[in-house]
C-alpha positions in Angstrom: -3.0 12.9 0.6 -4.0 9.7 2.1 -1.8 6.9 1.9 -2.4 3.2 2.2 -0.3 -0.1 1.9 -2.4 -3.2 0.7 -2.6 -5.8 3.0 -4.6 -8.5 1.4 -7.8 -9.2 -0.7 -10.8 -10.1 0.4 -13.8 -10.9 -1.9 -14.4 -7.6 -3.9 -12.3 -5.6 -1.2 -8.7 -4.6 -0.6 -7.8 -4.7 3.1 -5.4 -1.7 3.3 -3.1 -0.5 6.2 -3.5 3.3 6.9 -0.5 5.4 8.0 -2.1 5.3 11.7 -1.7 1.3 11.5 -5.6 0.9 11.4 -7.1 -1.0 8.5 -9.9 -0.1 6.0 -11.5 -2.0 2.9 -11.4 -0.4 -0.3 -13.3 -1.7 -3.1 -11.2 -2.7 -5.8 -13.0 -1.0 -8.4 -11.3 2.1 -6.9 -8.0 0.6 -7.6 -5.5 0.8 -10.6 -5.2 -2.6 -12.2 -2.5 -5.0 -11.6 -2.4 -4.0 -7.9 -0.8 -6.5 -5.8 -0.4 -6.8 -1.9 2.4 -4.7 -0.6 1.7 -2.0 -3.0 1.6 1.5 -1.9 -1.2 3.9 -2.8 -2.6 7.2 -2.6 -6.1 8.9 -3.1 -6.7 11.2 -5.9 -8.9 14.2 -5.8 -11.8 11.9 -7.5 -11.4 9.5 -4.6 -9.6 6.9 -6.9 -6.6 5.2 -6.2 -3.2 5.6 -7.7 0.0 3.3 -7.0 2.7 5.2 -5.3 5.9 3.6 -6.9 8.4 6.0 -4.8 6.5 4.8 -1.7 7.0 1.2 -2.4 10.6 1.7 -3.5 11.3 3.6 0.1 9.4 1.1 2.1 11.4 -1.9 0.4 14.9 0.0 1.0 13.9 0.6 4.7 13.1 -3.0 5.1 16.3 -4.1 3.2 18.1 -1.6 5.6 17.0 -3.4 8.4 17.6 -6.9 7.6 21.1 -5.6 6.6 21.5 -4.1 10.2 20.1 -7.5 12.0 22.1 -10.0 10.1 25.5 -8.2 9.8 
């Protein structure tokens, strides 16, 4: 399963970071409605993308933990 994070939007594309830290452009029509920068996605069997709520929560927790360690 291919996992991505939306980095930014450029015209009709969402520029997404892959697990290997490279970037790919995905047409917006393949994304769920109301996607935002920072959302985690995974590709389903039909080639469309779905939001990965657990992935976003885990990413946010990891960032928060790092910030807490930094500022303690």
